[in-house]
N, C-alpha and C positions, 0 to 999 in steps of 0.2 A: 678574917685576918686583916692586918693593915698593910702588909707587904709580902713580897714573895717568900722570904725566909719563914715567916709565920705560916703562911699557906702550906709550905711543904711540911713543916712540922705538925701542924694540925692534920694534914692528909696522912702522914705516917702514923699518928695516933690512931686515926680511924682505921687504917690498914691493919695495925697490930691488934686493936680491940676486936676486930671481926676476923682475925686469922686469915687475912687476904694475902695473895701473892705479892712479894715486894718488887716484882718486875713491873714497872710503870711506864706510861707514855705521858710526856708533858705536852699539853696543847696550849700553845701561845704563838704570838707573832715571831717571825723569823729572827728579829733583832734581839729578842728576849731569851731565846733558847739557851744560850751559853750560860747565863747566870742561873736560870731556873734548873738546868741540868746539874750544874755545880752544886747548888744547894741540895738537890735530891740525892746526889752521890755522897756528900758530906753527911747527910741524915741517915745514911745506911740503906737507901733504897737501891735496888740492883736492876740491872738491864734496862736503864733509862732510855727510852726511845723518844722520838720527836714526831710531833704532828703540828706543822706550822700552818699559818695562814698569812695571806699577803696584807701588807699595810698599805693603805691608800697613799699614792704618790705624794700628795700634797702634805702628809704628816711625817714622812720618813725622816727628814732632817731634824725635827724637833725630838722625835722619839729616839733617834740614834744619839743625840747630844745627852738626853736624859739617861739612856741606858749606859753610856760611857761613864757618867757620874756614878751609876749604881754599881757598875763593875769596879771602879776605883774604891768605892765604899766597901764592897765585898772584900777586895784584896787587902785593904788596909785594916778594916775592923773585923773581918770574918763573917759579916752578916750584911 
């Protein structure tokens, strides 16, 4: 995949092809959980849980700015 939205859709395909449970856990950094879980819920995955990891302190500012742009894109364009 080239982005979070595609990753969720491809994961859902694999889940459906293999008749797996649609209850999933998203493993990503804490700043990215909101958007990843929103995409998973929109894709029809249920019981979306979170498994977060810490972002190194020197990268937090850059990643939060990038994630803010990603959330704006998601809200405006739906993906």
